[in-house]
N, CA, C and O atoms as a GROMACS GRO file, in nm:
protein
  472
    1MET      N    1   0.085  -0.117   0.000
    1MET     CA    2   0.000   0.000   0.000
    1MET      C    3   0.090   0.124   0.000
    1MET      O    4   0.190   0.130   0.072
    2ARG      N    5   0.054   0.221  -0.082
    2ARG     CA    6   0.133   0.344  -0.088
    2ARG      C    7   0.124   0.422   0.043
    2ARG      O    8   0.023   0.419   0.112
    3LYS      N    9   0.233   0.492   0.073
    3LYS     CA   10   0.239   0.569   0.198
    3LYS      C   11   0.126   0.672   0.203
    3LYS      O   12   0.066   0.691   0.308
    4SER      N   13   0.097   0.738   0.092
    4SER     CA   14  -0.008   0.840   0.090
    4SER      C   15  -0.145   0.779   0.123
    4SER      O   16  -0.227   0.842   0.188
    5LYS      N   17  -0.167   0.656   0.078
    5LYS     CA   18  -0.294   0.587   0.108
    5LYS      C   19  -0.301   0.554   0.257
    5LYS      O   20  -0.405   0.573   0.320
    6VAL      N   21  -0.191   0.505   0.312
    6VAL     CA   22  -0.186   0.473   0.455
    6VAL      C   23  -0.215   0.598   0.538
    6VAL      O   24  -0.292   0.593   0.634
    7VAL      N   25  -0.152   0.709   0.502
    7VAL     CA   26  -0.172   0.834   0.576
    7VAL      C   27  -0.318   0.878   0.567
    7VAL      O   28  -0.375   0.922   0.666
    8THR      N   29  -0.378   0.867   0.449
    8THR     CA   30  -0.520   0.901   0.433
    8THR      C   31  -0.606   0.815   0.524
    8THR      O   32  -0.694   0.867   0.593
    9LEU      N   33  -0.582   0.686   0.526
    9LEU     CA   34  -0.661   0.593   0.608
    9LEU      C   35  -0.641   0.620   0.757
    9LEU      O   36  -0.732   0.598   0.836
   10MET      N   37  -0.524   0.668   0.794
   10MET     CA   38  -0.497   0.700   0.935
   10MET      C   39  -0.576   0.823   0.981
   10MET      O   40  -0.602   0.838   1.100
   11ASN      N   41  -0.613   0.909   0.888
   11ASN     CA   42  -0.675   1.036   0.923
   11ASN      C   43  -0.824   1.026   0.952
   11ASN      O   44  -0.884   1.123   0.999
   12TYR      N   45  -0.886   0.912   0.926
   12TYR     CA   46  -1.027   0.897   0.961
   12TYR      C   47  -1.042   0.887   1.112
   12TYR      O   48  -0.950   0.844   1.182
   13ASN      N   49  -1.157   0.925   1.161
   13ASN     CA   50  -1.184   0.920   1.305
   13ASN      C   51  -1.171   0.778   1.358
   13ASN      O   52  -1.194   0.681   1.286
   14LEU      N   53  -1.136   0.766   1.485
   14LEU     CA   54  -1.125   0.635   1.551
   14LEU      C   55  -1.261   0.600   1.609
   14LEU      O   56  -1.280   0.593   1.730
   15THR      N   57  -1.355   0.577   1.517
   15THR     CA   58  -1.493   0.542   1.550
   15THR      C   59  -1.539   0.436   1.452
   15THR      O   60  -1.470   0.406   1.355
   16ASP      N   61  -1.655   0.377   1.478
   16ASP     CA   62  -1.710   0.279   1.384
   16ASP      C   63  -1.737   0.344   1.248
   16ASP      O   64  -1.716   0.283   1.144
   17PHE      N   65  -1.785   0.469   1.251
   17PHE     CA   66  -1.808   0.541   1.125
   17PHE      C   67  -1.677   0.565   1.051
   17PHE      O   68  -1.670   0.548   0.929
   18GLY      N   69  -1.572   0.603   1.124
   18GLY     CA   70  -1.440   0.619   1.063
   18GLY      C   71  -1.391   0.488   1.003
   18GLY      O   72  -1.328   0.488   0.897
   19ASN      N   73  -1.418   0.378   1.071
   19ASN     CA   74  -1.381   0.247   1.017
   19ASN      C   75  -1.458   0.217   0.889
   19ASN      O   76  -1.403   0.157   0.796
   20ALA      N   77  -1.584   0.257   0.883
   20ALA     CA   78  -1.663   0.237   0.761
   20ALA      C   79  -1.600   0.313   0.645
   20ALA      O   80  -1.592   0.262   0.533
   21GLU      N   81  -1.555   0.434   0.672
   21GLU     CA   82  -1.487   0.512   0.568
   21GLU      C   83  -1.356   0.446   0.526
   21GLU      O   84  -1.322   0.443   0.407
   22ARG      N   85  -1.283   0.392   0.623
   22ARG     CA   86  -1.158   0.320   0.591
   22ARG      C   87  -1.189   0.200   0.501
   22ARG      O   88  -1.123   0.177   0.400
   23LEU      N   89  -1.292   0.123   0.541
   23LEU     CA   90  -1.327   0.005   0.462
   23LEU      C   91  -1.366   0.043   0.321
   23LEU      O   92  -1.328  -0.024   0.225
   24HIS      N   93  -1.442   0.149   0.307
   24HIS     CA   94  -1.481   0.192   0.172
   24HIS      C   95  -1.357   0.223   0.089
   24HIS      O   96  -1.348   0.182  -0.027
   25ASP      N   97  -1.262   0.295   0.147
   25ASP     CA   98  -1.139   0.327   0.074
   25ASP      C   99  -1.054   0.203   0.046
   25ASP      O  100  -0.990   0.194  -0.058
   26MET      N  101  -1.054   0.109   0.139
   26MET     CA  102  -0.971  -0.011   0.121
   26MET      C  103  -1.037  -0.113   0.028
   26MET      O  104  -0.970  -0.175  -0.054
   27PHE      N  105  -1.169  -0.130   0.041
   27PHE     CA  106  -1.240  -0.228  -0.041
   27PHE      C  107  -1.267  -0.177  -0.182
   27PHE      O  108  -1.278  -0.256  -0.276
   28GLY      N  109  -1.276  -0.045  -0.196
   28GLY     CA  110  -1.307   0.011  -0.327
   28GLY      C  111  -1.441  -0.039  -0.377
   28GLY      O  112  -1.540  -0.038  -0.304
   29LYS      N  113  -1.442  -0.082  -0.499
   29LYS     CA  114  -1.567  -0.128  -0.561
   29LYS      C  115  -1.581  -0.280  -0.553
   29LYS      O  116  -1.665  -0.338  -0.623
   30THR      N  117  -1.500  -0.346  -0.471
   30THR     CA  118  -1.502  -0.493  -0.467
   30THR      C  119  -1.606  -0.550  -0.371
   30THR      O  120  -1.629  -0.671  -0.371
   31TRP      N  121  -1.668  -0.465  -0.289
   31TRP     CA  122  -1.772  -0.511  -0.197
   31TRP      C  123  -1.898  -0.426  -0.218
   31TRP      O  124  -1.890  -0.304  -0.230
   32LYS      N  125  -2.013  -0.493  -0.221
   32LYS     CA  126  -2.143  -0.426  -0.230
   32LYS      C  127  -2.239  -0.496  -0.136
   32LYS      O  128  -2.219  -0.612  -0.099
   33TYR      N  129  -2.344  -0.425  -0.099
   33TYR     CA  130  -2.449  -0.487  -0.018
   33TYR      C  131  -2.579  -0.480  -0.095
   33TYR      O  132  -2.617  -0.374  -0.145
   34LEU      N  133  -2.648  -0.594  -0.106
   34LEU     CA  134  -2.778  -0.600  -0.173
   34LEU      C  135  -2.887  -0.609  -0.067
   34LEU      O  136  -2.908  -0.716  -0.008
   35GLU      N  137  -2.955  -0.500  -0.043
   35GLU     CA  138  -3.058  -0.494   0.060
   35GLU      C  139  -3.170  -0.594   0.033
   35GLU      O  140  -3.218  -0.661   0.125
   36GLU      N  141  -3.212  -0.606  -0.094
   36GLU     CA  142  -3.325  -0.694  -0.125
   36GLU      C  143  -3.296  -0.841  -0.094
   36GLU      O  144  -3.388  -0.919  -0.071
   37TYR      N  145  -3.168  -0.879  -0.094
   37TYR     CA  146  -3.130  -1.017  -0.062
   37TYR      C  147  -3.062  -1.027   0.075
   37TYR      O  148  -3.029  -1.137   0.119
   38LYS      N  149  -3.041  -0.913   0.141
   38LYS     CA  150  -2.975  -0.910   0.272
   38LYS      C  151  -2.841  -0.983   0.269
   38LYS      O  152  -2.810  -1.064   0.356
   39THR      N  153  -2.763  -0.953   0.166
   39THR     CA  154  -2.635  -1.021   0.151
   39THR      C  155  -2.528  -0.926   0.096
   39THR      O  156  -2.558  -0.828   0.028
   40TRP      N  157  -2.406  -0.958   0.128
   40TRP     CA  158  -2.291  -0.887   0.074
   40TRP      C  159  -2.246  -0.958  -0.052
   40TRP      O  160  -2.259  -1.080  -0.064
   41LEU      N  161  -2.192  -0.883  -0.146
   41LEU     CA  162  -2.131  -0.940  -0.266
   41LEU      C  163  -1.985  -0.897  -0.269
   41LEU      O  164  -1.951  -0.783  -0.238
   42HIS      N  165  -1.901  -0.991  -0.308
   42HIS     CA  166  -1.758  -0.962  -0.320
   42HIS      C  167  -1.713  -0.997  -0.462
   42HIS      O  168  -1.741  -1.106  -0.512
   43TRP      N  169  -1.644  -0.903  -0.526
   43TRP     CA  170  -1.589  -0.924  -0.659
   43TRP      C  171  -1.453  -0.990  -0.644
   43TRP      O  172  -1.362  -0.933  -0.583
   44ASP      N  173  -1.439  -1.111  -0.698
   44ASP     CA  174  -1.313  -1.185  -0.684
   44ASP      C  175  -1.218  -1.164  -0.802
   44ASP      O  176  -1.114  -1.230  -0.812
   45GLY      N  177  -1.254  -1.072  -0.889
   45GLY     CA  178  -1.172  -1.047  -1.008
   45GLY      C  179  -1.235  -1.104  -1.133
   45GLY      O  180  -1.201  -1.067  -1.244
   46HIS      N  181  -1.330  -1.198  -1.112
   46HIS     CA  182  -1.399  -1.262  -1.224
   46HIS      C  183  -1.550  -1.264  -1.206
   46HIS      O  184  -1.624  -1.247  -1.303
   47HIS      N  185  -1.595  -1.283  -1.083
   47HIS     CA  186  -1.739  -1.297  -1.055
   47HIS      C  187  -1.774  -1.229  -0.924
   47HIS      O  188  -1.690  -1.212  -0.835
   48TRP      N  189  -1.902  -1.191  -0.914
   48TRP     CA  190  -1.956  -1.147  -0.785
   48TRP      C  191  -1.995  -1.271  -0.707
   48TRP      O  192  -2.067  -1.356  -0.759
   49LYS      N  193  -1.949  -1.282  -0.584
   49LYS     CA  194  -1.982  -1.397  -0.500
   49LYS      C  195  -2.054  -1.349  -0.376
   49LYS      O  196  -2.015  -1.251  -0.313
   50SER      N  197  -2.159  -1.420  -0.341
   50SER     CA  198  -2.238  -1.387  -0.223
   50SER      C  199  -2.159  -1.420  -0.097
   50SER      O  200  -2.096  -1.525  -0.087
   51LYS      N  201  -2.162  -1.328  -0.002
   51LYS     CA  202  -2.094  -1.347   0.126
   51LYS      C  203  -2.190  -1.310   0.238
   51LYS      O  204  -2.264  -1.212   0.227
   52ASN      N  205  -2.188  -1.387   0.345
   52ASN     CA  206  -2.274  -1.352   0.459
   52ASN      C  207  -2.203  -1.246   0.545
   52ASN      O  208  -2.087  -1.212   0.521
   53THR      N  209  -2.275  -1.196   0.644
   53THR     CA  210  -2.220  -1.089   0.727
   53THR      C  211  -2.093  -1.133   0.799
   53THR      O  212  -2.000  -1.054   0.813
   54LEU      N  213  -2.089  -1.257   0.846
   54LEU     CA  214  -1.969  -1.305   0.916
   54LEU      C  215  -1.848  -1.303   0.823
   54LEU      O  216  -1.739  -1.263   0.864
   55GLN      N  217  -1.866  -1.344   0.699
   55GLN     CA  218  -1.756  -1.342   0.603
   55GLN      C  219  -1.711  -1.198   0.575
   55GLN      O  220  -1.592  -1.171   0.561
   56ALA      N  221  -1.807  -1.106   0.568
   56ALA     CA  222  -1.773  -0.965   0.548
   56ALA      C  223  -1.698  -0.912   0.671
   56ALA      O  224  -1.605  -0.832   0.657
   57CYS      N  225  -1.738  -0.956   0.791
   57CYS     CA  226  -1.668  -0.915   0.914
   57CYS      C  227  -1.524  -0.964   0.913
   57CYS      O  228  -1.433  -0.892   0.954
   58TRP      N  229  -1.503  -1.086   0.868
   58TRP     CA  230  -1.367  -1.139   0.859
   58TRP      C  231  -1.283  -1.055   0.763
   58TRP      O  232  -1.168  -1.024   0.790
   59ALA      N  233  -1.343  -1.018   0.649
   59ALA     CA  234  -1.272  -0.935   0.552
   59ALA      C  235  -1.238  -0.798   0.612
   59ALA      O  236  -1.129  -0.745   0.590
   60ALA      N  237  -1.331  -0.742   0.689
   60ALA     CA  238  -1.307  -0.613   0.755
   60ALA      C  239  -1.194  -0.627   0.856
   60ALA      O  240  -1.104  -0.543   0.861
   61ALA      N  241  -1.197  -0.732   0.937
   61ALA     CA  242  -1.092  -0.754   1.037
   61ALA      C  243  -0.956  -0.770   0.970
   61ALA      O  244  -0.855  -0.719   1.018
   62GLU      N  245  -0.954  -0.841   0.857
   62GLU     CA  246  -0.830  -0.858   0.782
   62GLU      C  247  -0.780  -0.723   0.729
   62GLU      O  248  -0.660  -0.696   0.729
   63ALA      N  249  -0.873  -0.640   0.682
   63ALA     CA  250  -0.835  -0.507   0.632
   63ALA      C  251  -0.776  -0.422   0.745
   63ALA      O  252  -0.678  -0.351   0.724
   64PHE      N  253  -0.836  -0.428   0.864
   64PHE     CA  254  -0.784  -0.352   0.978
   64PHE      C  255  -0.644  -0.401   1.016
   64PHE      O  256  -0.557  -0.320   1.048
   65GLN      N  257  -0.623  -0.532   1.012
   65GLN     CA  258  -0.492  -0.588   1.043
   65GLN      C  259  -0.389  -0.542   0.940
   65GLN      O  260  -0.277  -0.504   0.975
   66THR      N  261  -0.427  -0.546   0.814
   66THR     CA  262  -0.337  -0.503   0.706
   66THR      C  263  -0.296  -0.357   0.725
   66THR      O  264  -0.179  -0.322   0.711
   67LEU      N  265  -0.394  -0.272   0.757
   67LEU     CA  266  -0.363  -0.130   0.777
   67LEU      C  267  -0.270  -0.111   0.896
   67LEU      O  268  -0.175  -0.032   0.889
   68ALA      N  269  -0.294  -0.182   1.006
   68ALA     CA  270  -0.206  -0.171   1.123
   68ALA      C  271  -0.063  -0.210   1.086
   68ALA      O  272   0.032  -0.146   1.129
   69GLU      N  273  -0.048  -0.315   1.006
   69GLU     CA  274   0.084  -0.359   0.962
   69GLU      C  275   0.151  -0.254   0.874
   69GLU      O  276   0.271  -0.230   0.884
   70GLU      N  277   0.072  -0.191   0.787
   70GLU     CA  278   0.126  -0.087   0.699
   70GLU      C  279   0.169   0.036   0.779
   70GLU      O  280   0.271   0.098   0.747
   71ILE      N  281   0.094   0.071   0.882
   71ILE     CA  282   0.132   0.184   0.968
   71ILE      C  283   0.264   0.152   1.038
   71ILE      O  284   0.351   0.238   1.049
   72TYR      N  285   0.277   0.028   1.085
   72TYR     CA  286   0.400  -0.014   1.153
   72TYR      C  287   0.521  -0.003   1.061
   72TYR      O  288   0.632   0.026   1.107
   73LYS      N  289   0.501  -0.027   0.931
   73LYS     CA  290   0.610  -0.024   0.833
   73LYS      C  291   0.653   0.118   0.794
   73LYS      O  292   0.758   0.136   0.733
   74LEU      N  293   0.572   0.217   0.829
   74LEU     CA  294   0.609   0.355   0.794
   74LEU      C  295   0.742   0.392   0.860
   74LEU      O  296   0.775   0.339   0.966
   75PRO      N  297   0.818   0.482   0.798
   75PRO     CA  298   0.942   0.526   0.862
   75PRO      C  299   0.912   0.583   1.001
   75PRO      O  300   0.810   0.648   1.023
   76ALA      N  301   1.003   0.557   1.092
   76ALA     CA  302   0.984   0.604   1.231
   76ALA      C  303   0.972   0.756   1.233
   76ALA      O  304   1.054   0.826   1.174
   77PRO      N  305   0.871   0.806   1.302
   77PRO     CA  306   0.856   0.951   1.309
   77PRO      C  307   0.956   1.011   1.408
   77PRO      O  308   0.993   0.947   1.506
   78GLU      N  309   0.998   1.132   1.380
   78GLU     CA  310   1.087   1.202   1.473
   78GLU      C  311   1.006   1.269   1.583
   78GLU      O  312   1.057   1.298   1.691
   79ASP      N  313   0.882   1.295   1.553
   79ASP     CA  314   0.793   1.364   1.645
   79ASP      C  315   0.729   1.264   1.742
   79ASP      O  316   0.666   1.167   1.700
   80LYS      N  317   0.746   1.287   1.870
   80LYS     CA  318   0.690   1.200   1.975
   80LYS      C  319   0.538   1.191   1.964
   80LYS      O  320   0.479   1.085   1.987
   81TRP      N  321   0.474   1.303   1.928
   81TRP     CA  322   0.327   1.306   1.919
   81TRP      C  323   0.278   1.219   1.804
   81TRP      O  324   0.174   1.154   1.814
   82GLU      N  325   0.353   1.219   1.694
   82GLU     CA  326   0.314   1.135   1.580
   82GLU      C  327   0.328   0.988   1.616
   82GLU      O  328   0.244   0.906   1.576
   83LEU      N  329   0.431   0.954   1.690
   83LEU     CA  330   0.448   0.815   1.734
   83LEU      C  331   0.330   0.774   1.822
   83LEU      O  332   0.275   0.666   1.805
   84GLU      N  333   0.292   0.859   1.916
   84GLU     CA  334   0.178   0.829   2.004
   84GLU      C  335   0.049   0.818   1.924
   84GLU      O  336  -0.034   0.732   1.952
   85ARG      N  337   0.033   0.905   1.824
   85ARG     CA  338  -0.086   0.899   1.738
   85ARG      C  339  -0.093   0.766   1.664
   85ARG      O  340  -0.198   0.703   1.659
   86ARG      N  341   0.019   0.724   1.608
   86ARG     CA  342   0.023   0.595   1.536
   86ARG      C  343  -0.012   0.480   1.630
   86ARG      O  344  -0.085   0.388   1.593
   87LEU      N  345   0.041   0.485   1.750
   87LEU     CA  346   0.012   0.379   1.848
   87LEU      C  347  -0.137   0.376   1.882
   87LEU      O  348  -0.196   0.269   1.895
   88ARG      N  349  -0.198   0.495   1.898
   88ARG     CA  350  -0.342   0.501   1.925
   88ARG      C  351  -0.421   0.440   1.810
   88ARG      O  352  -0.516   0.365   1.831
   89ILE      N  353  -0.382   0.474   1.687
   89ILE     CA  354  -0.452   0.423   1.569
   89ILE      C  355  -0.436   0.272   1.560
   89ILE      O  356  -0.534   0.201   1.536
   90MET      N  357  -0.314   0.221   1.579
   90MET     CA  358  -0.293   0.076   1.570
   90MET      C  359  -0.368   0.003   1.680
   90MET      O  360  -0.420  -0.106   1.657
   91THR      N  361  -0.375   0.061   1.799
   91THR     CA  362  -0.452   0.000   1.909
   91THR      C  363  -0.600  -0.004   1.871
   91THR      O  364  -0.666  -0.105   1.892
   92TRP      N  365  -0.650   0.106   1.815
   92TRP     CA  366  -0.791   0.110   1.772
   92TRP      C  367  -0.817   0.004   1.665
   92TRP      O  368  -0.918  -0.067   1.671
   93LEU      N  369  -0.727  -0.008   1.570
   93LEU     CA  370  -0.745  -0.106   1.463
   93LEU      C  371  -0.745  -0.248   1.518
   93LEU      O  372  -0.822  -0.333   1.472
   94GLN      N  373  -0.659  -0.276   1.616
   94GLN     CA  374  -0.658  -0.410   1.676
   94GLN      C  375  -0.791  -0.437   1.747
   94GLN      O  376  -0.846  -0.546   1.736
   95ARG      N  377  -0.842  -0.338   1.818
   95ARG     CA  378  -0.972  -0.354   1.885
   95ARG      C  379  -1.085  -0.367   1.783
   95ARG      O  380  -1.185  -0.435   1.808
   96SER      N  381  -1.068  -0.303   1.669
   96SER     CA  382  -1.172  -0.304   1.566
   96SER      C  383  -1.185  -0.439   1.497
   96SER      O  384  -1.283  -0.465   1.427
   97LYS      N  385  -1.086  -0.526   1.516
   97LYS     CA  386  -1.092  -0.658   1.453
   97LYS      C  387  -1.196  -0.748   1.518
   97LYS      O  388  -1.234  -0.850   1.460
   98CYS      N  389  -1.242  -0.714   1.638
   98CYS     CA  390  -1.342  -0.798   1.703
   98CYS      C  391  -1.472  -0.792   1.623
   98CYS      O  392  -1.500  -0.693   1.555
   99ASN      N  393  -1.550  -0.898   1.631
   99ASN     CA  394  -1.672  -0.910   1.552
   99ASN      C  395  -1.766  -0.792   1.573
   99ASN      O  396  -1.826  -0.743   1.477
  100PHE      N  397  -1.779  -0.745   1.698
  100PHE     CA  398  -1.869  -0.634   1.729
  100PHE      C  399  -1.830  -0.507   1.652
  100PHE      O  400  -1.916  -0.446   1.588
  101ARG      N  401  -1.704  -0.468   1.658
  101ARG     CA  402  -1.658  -0.347   1.590
  101ARG      C  403  -1.665  -0.362   1.438
  101ARG      O  404  -1.709  -0.270   1.369
  102SER      N  405  -1.622  -0.476   1.387
  102SER     CA  406  -1.627  -0.497   1.242
  102SER      C  407  -1.770  -0.491   1.192
  102SER      O  408  -1.798  -0.430   1.088
  103LYS      N  409  -1.860  -0.553   1.267
  103LYS     CA  410  -2.001  -0.554   1.225
  103LYS      C  411  -2.058  -0.413   1.228
  103LYS      O  412  -2.132  -0.375   1.137
  104ASN      N  413  -2.026  -0.335   1.330
  104ASN     CA  414  -2.073  -0.196   1.336
  104ASN      C  415  -2.022  -0.115   1.217
  104ASN      O  416  -2.097  -0.039   1.156
  105ALA      N  417  -1.895  -0.132   1.183
  105ALA     CA  418  -1.839  -0.060   1.068
  105ALA      C  419  -1.911  -0.100   0.940
  105ALA      O  420  -1.939  -0.016   0.855
  106LEU      N  421  -1.940  -0.229   0.927
  106LEU     CA  422  -2.011  -0.276   0.808
  106LEU      C  423  -2.154  -0.222   0.802
  106LEU      O  424  -2.204  -0.192   0.694
  107LEU      N  425  -2.218  -0.208   0.917
  107LEU     CA  426  -2.353  -0.150   0.919
  107LEU      C  427  -2.349  -0.005   0.870
  107LEU      O  428  -2.434   0.037   0.791
  108PHE      N  429  -2.251   0.070   0.916
  108PHE     CA  430  -2.236   0.208   0.867
  108PHE      C  431  -2.205   0.209   0.717
  108PHE      O  432  -2.263   0.287   0.642
  109LEU      N  433  -2.114   0.122   0.674
  109LEU     CA  434  -2.077   0.116   0.533
  109LEU      C  435  -2.198   0.080   0.449
  109LEU      O  436  -2.223   0.142   0.345
  110ARG      N  437  -2.274  -0.017   0.494
  110ARG     CA  438  -2.395  -0.058   0.422
  110ARG      C  439  -2.490   0.060   0.405
  110ARG      O  440  -2.543   0.084   0.297
  111GLY      N  441  -2.512   0.133   0.514
  111GLY     CA  442  -2.599   0.250   0.507
  111GLY      C  443  -2.548   0.355   0.409
  111GLY      O  444  -2.626   0.415   0.335
  112MET      N  445  -2.417   0.377   0.410
  112MET     CA  446  -2.360   0.475   0.318
  112MET      C  447  -2.373   0.430   0.173
  112MET      O  448  -2.403   0.511   0.085
  113LEU      N  449  -2.352   0.300   0.149
  113LEU     CA  450  -2.365   0.248   0.012
  113LEU      C  451  -2.510   0.258  -0.035
  113LEU      O  452  -2.536   0.298  -0.149
  114GLU      N  453  -2.604   0.221   0.053
  114GLU     CA  454  -2.746   0.224   0.016
  114GLU      C  455  -2.795   0.365  -0.010
  114GLU      O  456  -2.880   0.386  -0.097
  115SER      N  457  -2.743   0.462   0.063
  115SER     CA  458  -2.789   0.600   0.048
  115SER      C  459  -2.720   0.671  -0.069
  115SER      O  460  -2.753   0.784  -0.102
  116GLY      N  461  -2.625   0.602  -0.131
  116GLY     CA  462  -2.553   0.663  -0.242
  116GLY      C  463  -2.449   0.763  -0.198
  116GLY      O  464  -2.402   0.845  -0.277
  117GLN      N  465  -2.412   0.758  -0.070
  117GLN     CA  466  -2.313   0.852  -0.016
  117GLN      C  467  -2.178   0.833  -0.084
  117GLN      O  468  -2.101   0.929  -0.098
  118PHE      N  469  -2.149   0.711  -0.127
  118PHE     CA  470  -2.023   0.685  -0.197
  118PHE      C  471  -2.050   0.663  -0.343
  118PHE      O  472  -1.958   0.639  -0.421
   0.00000   0.00000   0.00000
């Protein structure tokens, strides 16, 4: 992941809504929610595949883990406050991997997708 993308993803609020925005930026157009079927769809590069909420939660948790790893790989900051900020973000991302947080982020994302916000 490019450094500029990591920095953008770090700037979202440390909330479930902020996580929904992160997921939208990370998932791009590869995830959709179909309200009429109450299911998530994932584009695998060839086909749209139906995914249940638990599978979408796993994908969200994996995305949060990936972002935390990318933040860790950034060059060490000289500023003590930036280091503390990164640690806060990585701690939030680790907590966000739990099913409750991932599901909340997906609920926000679903609402944003359905409303045409993205």
